[in-house]
N, C-alpha and C positions, 0 to 999 in steps of 0.2 A: 324593092318593091315589087318587081315582076314575080318573085316567088310567093310573095303574099297573094298576089292577084290570081295566080296560078292554083294557089290552094282554095282560095274562095271559090273559083270557079269549079273545081273537083266537088266543092259542097253543094253545087247546084246555082249558086249567085251569077247573076248577068248583069252586064253593064246597063245602066240607063240614065236618062236625062237627070240634069242636076234637080236638086228638091228646090232650090231658091235660086236667085239671081246673085252671081258672084263677079268680081271684076275680071275682066278677060285676062289680064296679066297673072292672076293666080290659077285660072284655068288647067295650064298645064300639069299642076302639082295635085291635082284631084282625080279620083276615079269614083265613080258613084254606080254603086250595084244594088240590087234588090234579090229578094229571095221568093219566088212564089209559092203560095201556101198550098198545101196538100191535103185534102181531109180524107181519112180513112173511114169507111162506114163498114160495120160487121153485122151480119144476121146470123142467129144460131137458128136453124131448123131443127124442130123438137118434135119427134113422135110421142105417141102415146106412152104414158109410163115414166115420161121425164127423160129418157134416154136422148142424148144428142144424136141427131143423124147427119147433120153436116154444118160445114161453116163457110157463109160466101163473104169475100171482101170485095170491095169495090172503091177504086181510088177515084176523086174527082177534085175538080178545083173549086174554090169558092165563089 
């Protein structure tokens, strides 16, 4: 299980609190994780004649 948790962390997942209430005796067997969403926004800067002048990327959280 440790290898799976390490793999998920490498993809950006992080541990979080449980989604629901579970019996305490089962909690040692669960790991709750979530992945923050990222939004990429792109702008094309165009000059006259339709030629692309530049590209701007912005990474934001929702």
